[in-house]
C-alpha positions in Angstrom: -2.4 6.2 -6.0 -0.2 8.5 -8.1 -1.9 11.1 -10.1 1.0 12.5 -12.0 4.2 11.8 -14.0 6.6 14.7 -14.1 9.8 14.7 -16.2 12.4 17.2 -15.4 15.6 18.3 -17.0 17.6 20.6 -14.7 20.2 22.9 -16.2 22.2 24.9 -13.6 24.3 27.8 -14.7 27.7 27.4 -13.0 29.9 30.3 -12.0 32.8 29.4 -14.3 31.4 27.1 -16.7 32.1 24.0 -14.6 30.8 20.6 -15.6 27.1 20.4 -14.7 27.1 16.6 -14.1 27.9 16.9 -10.3 25.0 19.3 -10.0 22.7 16.9 -11.8 23.9 14.1 -9.6 22.9 16.3 -6.6 19.5 17.0 -8.1 18.9 13.3 -8.5 19.9 12.8 -4.9 17.2 15.3 -3.9 14.7 13.1 -5.7 16.1 10.0 -4.1 15.8 11.6 -0.6 12.2 12.6 -1.3 11.1 8.9 -1.6 9.1 9.3 -4.8 9.4 6.7 -7.5 11.6 7.9 -10.3 13.6 6.8 -13.4 16.7 8.4 -14.7 16.8 8.7 -18.5 19.6 10.1 -20.7 18.1 13.6 -21.0 15.6 13.9 -18.2 14.4 12.2 -15.1 10.7 11.1 -14.6 9.1 11.1 -11.2 5.7 9.5 -10.3 3.5 10.7 -7.5 1.1 13.3 -6.3 1.4 16.5 -8.3 1.8 18.8 -5.3 4.5 16.5 -3.8 6.4 16.4 -7.2 6.3 20.2 -7.4 7.8 20.4 -3.9 10.6 18.1 -5.1 11.3 20.3 -8.1 11.5 23.4 -5.7 14.0 21.5 -3.5 16.0 20.6 -6.5 16.3 24.2 -7.7 17.1 25.5 -4.2 19.9 22.8 -3.9 21.5 24.0 -7.2 21.7 27.6 -5.8 23.1 26.2 -2.5 25.8 24.5 -4.5 26.8 27.8 -6.2 24.7 27.8 -9.3 23.9 31.4 -10.4 20.5 30.3 -11.7 18.6 27.2 -12.8 16.5 26.4 -15.9 14.1 23.5 -15.2 12.4 22.1 -18.2 9.3 20.2 -17.0 6.7 18.0 -18.7 3.7 17.0 -16.7 1.1 14.2 -17.1 -1.8 14.9 -14.7 -4.3 12.1 -14.6 -6.6 12.1 -11.5 -7.6 8.5 -12.0 -4.0 7.3 -11.8 -0.7 7.7 -13.7 2.1 5.2 -13.8 5.4 5.0 -15.6 4.9 1.3 -16.0 1.4 1.6 -17.5 2.5 4.3 -19.9 5.4 2.3 -21.2 4.4 -1.3 -20.9 3.8 -1.9 -24.6 7.5 -1.1 -25.3 8.9 -3.7 -22.8 9.5 -7.2 -23.9 
């Protein structure tokens, strides 16, 4: 059972002010490769899983940005930690029709 929801907005600083969208696409690919459940939203991506596992994904995302040539990375993170279970579906079910 998942105990956490983590939303992340990753903001890589590129060498010459290049478009960051290819970097963001790579960050999302890191999430995809991790196997955790996730949902891409316009300004952030939300992951669902074990908090320790999700932190490891964030670490891999940041390292990937540096591998791609980013000078540094800002990661804005929001965390819902709920030991008895956390679910994107449960949290948003009242808004779906």
